[in-house]
C-alpha positions as CSV (number, residue, x, y, z in Angstrom):
1,M,5.7,1.1,2.5
2,M,4.3,0.2,5.9
3,R,5.8,-3.0,7.3
4,V,2.5,-4.7,7.5
5,S,1.4,-3.8,4.1
6,S,4.5,-4.5,3.1
7,S,4.8,-7.7,4.8
8,L,1.0,-8.7,3.3
9,R,1.9,-7.3,0.2
10,R,4.2,-9.7,-0.1
11,A,2.6,-12.4,1.1
12,W,-0.5,-11.6,-1.6
13,T,1.8,-11.8,-4.2
14,V,3.5,-14.7,-2.8
15,A,0.0,-16.2,-2.5
16,C,-1.5,-15.4,-5.8
17,A,2.5,-16.3,-7.6
18,T,2.4,-19.6,-6.0
19,A,-1.3,-20.6,-7.1
20,L,0.3,-20.3,-10.6
21,L,3.6,-21.9,-10.7
22,F,3.1,-24.7,-7.9
23,T,0.6,-26.9,-9.9
24,P,1.3,-30.8,-9.0
25,L,3.9,-32.2,-11.0
26,A,4.0,-35.7,-12.3
27,S,5.4,-38.2,-10.0
28,G,8.7,-39.6,-11.2
29,A,10.4,-42.4,-10.5
30,Q,11.9,-41.6,-7.0
31,G,8.2,-40.8,-6.4
32,A,6.8,-37.0,-5.1
33,P,8.4,-35.8,-2.4
34,D,6.7,-35.3,0.7
35,R,5.3,-31.8,1.3
36,S,2.6,-32.3,4.6
37,T,5.0,-31.1,6.8
38,P,6.8,-27.8,6.0
39,P,10.9,-27.4,6.3
40,A,12.4,-25.9,9.9
41,T,13.2,-22.5,9.5
42,G,16.9,-21.5,10.8
43,P,17.4,-18.6,13.2
44,A,16.8,-15.4,12.1
45,P,19.8,-13.5,10.7
46,T,20.9,-10.3,12.3
47,F,20.4,-6.9,11.1
48,A,21.4,-3.4,11.5
49,L,20.1,-0.7,9.7
50,P,22.9,1.1,8.2
51,L,23.7,4.6,9.7
52,I,21.2,7.3,8.5
53,D,23.6,10.8,8.6
54,K,21.4,13.3,8.8
55,H,21.7,17.1,7.7
56,T,19.5,20.0,6.8
57,L,20.1,22.4,3.6
58,T,20.3,26.1,4.0
59,N,16.9,26.4,3.1
60,G,15.8,24.2,6.4
61,L,15.0,21.1,4.1
62,S,16.3,17.8,6.0
63,V,18.1,15.8,4.2
64,W,18.8,11.6,5.3
65,V,21.6,10.1,3.5
66,V,22.4,6.2,4.0
67,E,25.4,4.6,2.4
68,M,25.5,1.5,0.3
69,H,28.4,1.0,-1.6
70,E,27.9,-2.5,-3.4
71,V,26.9,-1.0,-6.2
72,P,27.4,2.7,-8.3
73,V,24.0,3.5,-8.3
74,V,21.9,6.2,-5.9
75,D,18.2,6.5,-5.3
76,V,17.4,10.0,-4.3
77,S,13.5,10.6,-3.2
78,L,11.5,13.8,-2.3
79,I,8.8,12.9,0.2
80,V,6.5,15.9,0.6
81,R,4.7,15.0,3.7
82,S,1.3,15.5,2.2
83,G,-1.1,13.0,0.0
84,A,-4.7,12.6,-1.0
85,A,-5.8,13.1,2.6
86,A,-4.7,16.5,2.0
87,D,-7.4,16.9,-1.0
88,P,-9.7,19.5,-0.7
89,A,-13.6,18.5,0.0
90,G,-15.0,18.0,-4.2
91,R,-11.4,18.1,-5.2
92,F,-10.3,14.5,-4.4
93,G,-7.6,13.4,-6.5
94,V,-6.0,16.8,-6.6
95,A,-2.6,15.6,-4.9
96,S,-2.1,12.4,-7.2
97,F,-2.8,14.3,-10.5
98,T,-0.7,17.1,-9.0
99,A,2.1,14.5,-8.6
100,A,1.1,12.6,-11.7
101,M,1.6,16.1,-13.9
102,L,5.0,16.8,-12.5
103,D,7.0,15.0,-15.1
104,E,4.7,16.7,-17.9
105,G,6.8,19.9,-18.3
106,A,9.3,21.1,-16.1
107,G,11.6,23.7,-16.1
108,G,11.3,25.2,-19.2
109,R,11.4,21.5,-20.8
110,D,8.2,19.7,-22.2
111,A,7.5,16.4,-21.2
112,L,9.1,14.3,-24.2
113,Q,12.3,16.3,-23.7
114,L,12.4,15.4,-20.1
115,A,12.1,12.3,-20.6
116,D,14.9,12.1,-23.6
117,A,17.0,14.1,-20.7
118,I,16.6,11.6,-18.2
119,E,17.2,8.6,-20.0
120,S,20.3,9.8,-21.7
121,L,21.5,9.6,-18.4
122,G,20.8,6.1,-17.9
123,A,18.4,7.2,-15.0
124,T,14.6,6.6,-14.1
125,L,12.3,9.3,-12.5
126,T,9.2,8.3,-10.5
127,T,6.3,10.9,-9.2
128,S,3.5,9.6,-7.3
129,S,1.2,10.0,-4.6
130,S,-0.3,7.9,-1.6
131,Y,-2.9,8.9,1.1
132,D,0.1,10.6,3.5
133,A,2.5,11.3,1.1
134,S,3.5,12.6,-2.7
135,F,6.7,11.3,-3.8
136,V,9.9,12.3,-6.5
137,R,12.3,9.5,-7.4
138,L,15.4,9.6,-8.7
139,H,17.3,6.3,-9.8
140,A,20.5,6.8,-11.6
141,L,24.4,6.0,-11.3
142,V,26.5,7.6,-9.5
143,S,28.9,8.9,-12.4
144,T,25.9,11.2,-13.8
145,I,24.1,12.5,-10.3
146,D,25.3,15.4,-10.6
147,Q,23.3,15.8,-14.0
148,A,20.2,14.3,-13.3
149,L,19.7,15.9,-9.8
150,P,18.9,19.7,-11.7
151,L,16.1,17.5,-13.5
152,M,14.5,15.9,-10.6
153,A,14.6,19.3,-8.9
154,D,12.8,21.0,-12.0
155,V,10.3,18.3,-12.1
156,A,9.5,18.3,-8.3
157,L,9.7,22.5,-7.6
158,R,9.2,24.4,-11.5
159,P,6.1,22.0,-12.9
160,T,4.4,24.0,-15.7
161,F,0.7,22.0,-15.8
162,P,0.3,22.7,-19.4
163,T,-3.2,22.5,-20.9
164,T,-2.4,20.0,-23.5
165,D,-0.7,17.6,-21.2
166,L,-3.3,18.0,-18.7
167,E,-6.2,17.3,-20.7
168,R,-4.4,14.0,-22.2
169,L,-3.6,13.0,-18.9
170,R,-7.3,13.8,-17.4
171,G,-8.6,11.1,-20.7
172,Q,-5.9,8.6,-19.2
173,R,-7.3,9.1,-15.7
174,L,-10.9,9.0,-16.6
175,T,-10.4,5.9,-18.6
176,D,-8.5,4.4,-15.9
177,L,-11.6,4.9,-13.4
178,L,-13.8,3.7,-16.0
179,Q,-11.8,0.3,-16.6
180,L,-12.5,-0.4,-12.8
181,R,-16.0,-0.9,-13.3
182,D,-15.2,-3.7,-15.7
183,N,-12.3,-5.1,-12.9
184,P,-14.2,-7.1,-10.6
185,S,-11.2,-7.0,-8.1
186,A,-10.9,-3.1,-7.9
187,L,-14.8,-2.6,-7.9
188,A,-14.8,-4.9,-5.0
189,T,-12.4,-3.1,-2.9
190,A,-13.4,0.4,-4.1
191,A,-16.9,-1.1,-2.9
192,F,-15.7,-1.9,0.4
193,N,-13.7,1.3,1.3
194,R,-16.8,3.7,0.1
195,L,-19.5,1.3,2.2
196,L,-16.8,1.4,5.0
197,Y,-15.9,5.2,5.1
198,G,-18.5,6.7,3.4
199,A,-18.3,9.0,0.7
200,D,-17.0,11.9,2.6
201,H,-14.6,10.7,4.1
202,R,-11.0,10.6,1.9
203,Y,-10.8,6.8,2.4
204,G,-14.0,5.9,1.2
205,T,-12.4,7.2,-2.3
206,G,-9.6,5.9,-3.9
207,V,-6.0,8.3,-4.1
208,A,-7.0,9.3,-8.0
209,G,-10.7,10.0,-6.9
210,T,-13.6,10.0,-8.8
211,E,-14.7,10.9,-12.3
212,A,-16.4,13.5,-11.3
213,T,-13.8,14.9,-9.1
214,N,-10.9,14.3,-12.1
215,T,-13.7,16.0,-14.6
216,A,-13.9,19.3,-12.2
217,I,-10.0,19.2,-11.4
218,T,-8.6,22.7,-13.3
219,A,-5.1,23.5,-13.9
220,D,-5.1,26.3,-10.8
221,D,-6.4,23.5,-8.9
222,L,-3.0,21.7,-9.6
223,R,-0.9,25.1,-9.2
224,A,-2.5,26.0,-5.6
225,F,-2.0,22.1,-4.4
226,H,1.4,22.3,-5.5
227,A,1.9,25.8,-4.0
228,A,0.4,24.9,-0.6
229,H,2.0,21.8,0.1
230,Y,5.6,21.4,-1.8
231,Q,7.7,23.6,0.6
232,P,11.0,22.6,2.4
233,A,9.2,22.8,5.7
234,N,6.8,19.6,4.3
235,A,9.6,17.8,2.4
236,H,12.3,15.7,2.9
237,L,15.5,14.5,0.9
238,L,16.2,10.9,1.1
239,V,19.6,9.7,-0.4
240,V,20.6,6.2,-0.6
241,G,23.4,4.1,-2.4
242,D,27.0,4.6,-3.1
243,V,27.3,8.4,-2.2
244,T,29.0,10.4,1.2
245,A,27.2,13.0,2.5
246,A,30.0,14.8,2.2
247,T,30.2,14.2,-1.6
248,V,26.2,14.5,-2.4
249,L,25.4,17.5,0.0
250,P,26.9,20.4,-2.0
251,Q,25.3,18.7,-5.1
252,L,21.8,18.8,-3.3
253,E,22.1,22.4,-2.2
254,Q,23.0,23.6,-5.6
255,A,19.8,21.5,-6.8
256,F,17.1,22.3,-4.0
257,G,18.9,25.1,-1.9
258,A,17.3,28.1,-3.6
259,W,13.8,26.5,-2.6
260,K,11.4,28.8,0.0
261,D,8.8,27.8,2.5
262,T,5.3,29.9,1.0
263,G,3.6,29.8,3.9
264,V,1.7,27.5,6.5
265,V,0.9,24.0,5.0
266,P,-2.8,23.4,5.0
267,R,-3.5,20.3,7.6
268,P,-7.0,19.1,6.5
269,T,-8.5,16.7,9.5
270,L,-10.2,13.8,8.6
271,P,-13.2,12.8,10.4
272,T,-13.5,9.6,12.6
273,P,-15.1,7.0,11.0
274,A,-17.8,5.1,12.7
275,P,-17.1,1.7,13.7
276,V,-19.5,-1.0,12.2
277,K,-21.8,-1.9,14.4
278,A,-23.4,-5.2,12.8
279,R,-22.9,-7.5,10.4
280,R,-24.0,-6.3,6.8
281,V,-24.0,-8.0,3.6
282,Y,-23.5,-5.9,0.3
283,L,-23.7,-7.3,-3.2
284,I,-23.0,-5.5,-6.7
285,D,-23.8,-7.6,-10.0
286,K,-21.4,-8.6,-12.2
287,P,-23.1,-10.5,-14.7
288,G,-21.7,-13.5,-16.0
289,A,-18.7,-13.4,-13.8
290,A,-16.9,-16.7,-12.9
291,Q,-15.6,-15.9,-9.8
292,S,-17.1,-13.6,-6.9
293,Q,-14.5,-10.9,-5.4
294,I,-15.1,-11.2,-2.0
295,R,-13.9,-8.5,0.8
296,I,-15.0,-8.6,4.7
297,G,-14.0,-6.1,7.0
298,A,-14.0,-3.4,9.5
299,I,-12.2,0.2,10.3
300,G,-8.5,-1.1,11.8
301,V,-5.7,0.5,13.3
302,A,-3.5,3.8,12.4
303,R,0.4,3.1,11.9
304,D,1.3,4.5,14.9
305,T,-0.6,1.7,17.2
306,P,1.6,0.4,19.8
307,D,-0.4,-3.1,18.8
308,Y,2.0,-3.0,15.7
309,H,4.4,-5.9,15.9
310,A,1.4,-7.8,17.5
311,I,-0.9,-7.4,15.0
312,D,1.7,-7.9,12.3
313,V,2.2,-11.6,13.5
314,T,-1.7,-12.0,14.0
315,N,-2.3,-10.6,10.5
316,T,0.5,-13.4,9.2
317,M,-1.1,-16.5,10.9
318,L,-4.6,-15.4,9.7
319,G,-3.6,-14.0,6.0
320,G,-0.8,-12.9,5.3
321,S,1.4,-15.5,4.0
322,F,0.8,-18.8,1.6
323,S,0.4,-21.0,4.7
324,S,-2.1,-18.5,6.8
325,R,-5.0,-20.2,7.7
326,L,-7.4,-18.6,5.1
327,N,-4.8,-19.6,2.3
328,Q,-4.8,-23.5,3.4
329,N,-8.4,-23.6,4.0
330,L,-9.6,-21.8,1.1
331,R,-7.3,-22.9,-1.5
332,E,-5.2,-25.8,-0.2
333,R,-8.2,-27.7,1.1
334,N,-11.2,-26.7,-0.5
335,G,-10.3,-25.4,-4.0
336,Y,-12.0,-22.0,-4.2
337,T,-9.6,-19.9,-4.9
338,Y,-6.3,-19.5,-6.5
339,G,-5.2,-17.5,-3.1
340,A,-7.2,-15.9,0.2
341,G,-5.4,-13.5,2.1
342,S,-5.7,-10.3,4.5
343,Q,-4.3,-7.4,5.5
344,F,-4.3,-4.2,8.0
345,T,-3.5,-1.4,6.1
346,M,-2.1,1.5,8.3
347,R,-1.9,4.9,7.5
348,Q,-1.9,8.3,9.5
349,Q,-5.5,7.6,10.9
350,A,-6.8,3.9,11.1
351,G,-7.3,2.9,7.9
352,P,-9.3,-0.8,6.6
353,F,-8.9,-3.9,7.7
354,V,-9.6,-6.9,5.2
355,A,-9.9,-10.3,4.3
356,L,-10.1,-11.4,0.7
357,A,-10.4,-13.4,-2.2
358,G,-12.1,-14.4,-5.5
359,V,-13.5,-17.6,-5.6
360,Q,-15.6,-19.3,-7.7
361,S,-18.8,-17.8,-8.3
362,D,-20.9,-21.5,-7.7
363,K,-18.9,-21.7,-4.3
364,T,-19.5,-18.3,-3.1
365,R,-21.9,-19.5,-0.3
366,E,-19.2,-21.8,1.3
367,A,-16.4,-19.3,0.6
368,L,-18.1,-16.8,3.2
369,V,-18.9,-19.5,5.5
370,E,-15.0,-20.8,5.5
371,F,-14.0,-17.1,5.8
372,F,-16.0,-16.7,9.1
373,N,-15.1,-20.3,10.5
374,E,-11.4,-18.6,10.4
375,L,-12.1,-15.3,11.6
376,T,-14.2,-16.9,14.5
377,G,-11.3,-19.5,14.9
378,M,-8.8,-17.0,15.2
379,A,-10.2,-16.2,19.0
380,P,-8.9,-19.3,21.1
381,A,-4.9,-18.7,21.7
382,P,-2.9,-20.1,18.8
383,G,-0.8,-23.0,19.8
384,A,3.2,-22.7,20.4
385,D,4.4,-24.5,17.2
386,E,2.2,-22.2,14.8
387,L,3.4,-18.8,16.8
388,T,6.9,-19.9,16.2
389,R,6.3,-20.7,12.9
390,V,4.5,-17.7,11.9
391,K,7.2,-15.2,14.3
392,N,10.0,-16.9,12.2
393,L,8.5,-16.7,9.1
394,E,8.6,-12.3,9.4
395,A,11.9,-12.6,11.6
396,L,13.3,-14.1,8.4
397,G,12.0,-12.2,6.0
398,F,12.7,-8.8,7.1
399,P,16.2,-7.9,5.9
400,G,15.4,-9.3,2.9
401,A,13.1,-5.4,2.2
402,F,16.5,-3.9,2.8
403,E,18.9,-5.5,-0.5
404,T,18.5,-2.7,-2.7
405,T,19.0,0.6,-2.6
406,T,15.4,0.5,-3.6
407,G,14.5,-1.4,-1.4
408,M,15.9,0.8,1.6
409,A,14.9,3.9,0.1
410,A,11.0,2.5,0.4
411,Q,12.0,1.4,3.7
412,V,13.4,4.3,5.8
413,M,10.5,6.8,4.0
414,D,8.3,5.1,6.7
415,L,10.3,6.6,9.3
416,V,9.8,10.0,7.3
417,V,6.1,9.6,6.5
418,Y,4.8,8.3,9.5
419,G,7.4,9.6,12.3
420,L,8.9,6.5,13.5
421,Q,11.9,6.2,15.6
422,E,15.2,5.6,14.0
423,S,15.5,2.5,16.2
424,F,12.3,1.0,14.7
425,F,14.1,-1.3,12.2
426,D,16.7,-2.5,14.4
427,E,13.8,-3.5,17.5
428,Y,11.6,-5.2,14.7
429,V,12.6,-8.6,14.9
430,P,12.9,-8.8,18.7
431,K,9.6,-7.7,19.2
432,I,8.2,-10.0,17.0
433,Q,9.6,-12.6,18.8
434,A,8.6,-11.2,21.9
435,V,4.5,-11.8,20.9
436,T,2.9,-14.1,23.0
437,A,0.0,-16.2,22.1
438,A,-2.2,-13.7,25.0
439,D,-0.9,-10.5,22.8
440,V,-2.2,-12.2,19.5
441,Q,-5.7,-13.3,21.5
442,R,-5.7,-9.6,22.5
443,I,-5.6,-8.5,18.6
444,V,-8.1,-10.6,18.1
445,T,-10.7,-9.9,20.3
446,Q,-10.0,-6.2,19.6
447,Y,-9.5,-5.8,16.1
448,I,-11.0,-8.9,14.2
449,Q,-14.7,-9.1,15.3
450,P,-16.3,-11.6,12.5
451,D,-19.9,-9.7,14.3
452,H,-19.1,-6.3,13.6
453,V,-17.7,-6.5,9.4
454,I,-19.0,-5.7,6.3
455,V,-19.5,-8.3,3.5
456,V,-19.0,-6.9,0.2
457,V,-19.3,-9.7,-2.8
458,V,-19.0,-8.7,-6.5
459,G,-20.3,-11.6,-8.7
460,D,-22.9,-12.6,-11.1
461,L,-26.0,-12.0,-9.0
462,K,-27.8,-14.2,-10.5
463,T,-25.6,-17.3,-9.4
464,I,-24.7,-15.6,-5.8
465,E,-27.7,-13.4,-4.5
466,Q,-29.9,-16.5,-3.2
467,P,-27.4,-18.6,-1.8
468,V,-25.6,-15.5,0.1
469,R,-29.1,-14.7,1.4
470,D,-29.1,-18.6,2.4
471,A,-26.3,-18.2,4.1
472,K,-27.7,-15.8,6.6
473,L,-24.7,-13.6,7.2
474,G,-26.4,-10.8,7.8
475,P,-29.0,-8.5,6.2
476,V,-28.4,-8.3,2.4
477,T,-28.2,-5.0,0.5
478,V,-27.5,-5.1,-3.7
479,V,-26.1,-2.3,-4.3
480,K,-25.2,-0.4,-7.6
481,T,-22.0,-0.3,-9.3
482,E,-22.7,3.9,-9.5
483,D,-23.2,4.4,-6.3
484,V,-19.9,3.0,-4.5
485,L,-17.8,4.8,-7.5
486,K,-19.7,8.5,-7.7
């Protein structure tokens, strides 16, 4: 949801997808086109966010309505401002498990009956949880929204947490966590977060928790989390689509107006993670792996950083686009990987900064050296042409995130979850264009410090260990998979 993360997810998808799609073409009669110089970008389009019409239901539940009348559909999102960061100690995964169970039985219907009722309306309803919030999202035709909203309210407010479905879902979650061990990319990310934040910090464990915590979580834990956190004072309704406040507010009042607060919402305080004092390298064995998954990074920044726009530009330059320095080096020039990138994950508190790639196993050492060449190479101020290109890339891509009701809702949710000013979107492009070379240099100095990172490599230890040690990047420790997942 976060702009940097959204930008990076877009760039990362482009980097990986383009690796598959942009294979060399056979030369035709007219010869291959010259791709050595990218085409010039045009001016950034003007963009203004539609008016957010703000209201409050009789129970105090905040409602925002954004009108988009191009298509007769509507997205309704219930945003609960509690996510995995609110998980109790020893119960990591409760927020995620609670959200996953909401549509497994609610309001007198079982999971199958709920699914049939929603499908019969041509609607979709999803539930999810991030570190910072939990979500119930409805996408429906305007003609059926009056019938779909009561189903959404049942799922959000009146889940039953049936035992049979809980145990089935528990089995699925445990299977997913076990399969993580066989996914080198997911394992590398999990290990990176654990080694960076530690087992006691909530960011050191994935949103879903661990095998041990998912085994221990009970229906009472889910009911307790739901009762404590799913309250009108801790929630927000966002409506985007072919409606007006005048038409939709009575329907929302009927569906959600009787929902009452039950008490003070608990707000756990996450400890401040210790900064990385010196570079360290961690290896995890994945016997026979054809690729090594590399993660390099440190503690980043929170979403409320005043450096947001300068970080966005800096990261796009380093690894946030297909034409970024990392991808051009590791993929285009050296052919070590299908795609290399970087990202700052911004949350309520400081999320991680990470540079990452999956590289040929026998090129692990060389790839690591090139990663650090690029990280170190960010220190000098960028040239005017590169800076202009990167800023235009961000500015030109920005309006596309708002083209659909679903996209608009995803973007506006950031305002709710992170308490951003409504002017954020209108100011985004001007602030991106205002970033200077000196700003980029300052961001690199402050947040991208190659001597203060951890390096995690998941790969075939027999192939990679000695070459990595020979690279002399820092002390090397071999870590067991179990130690970073328990």
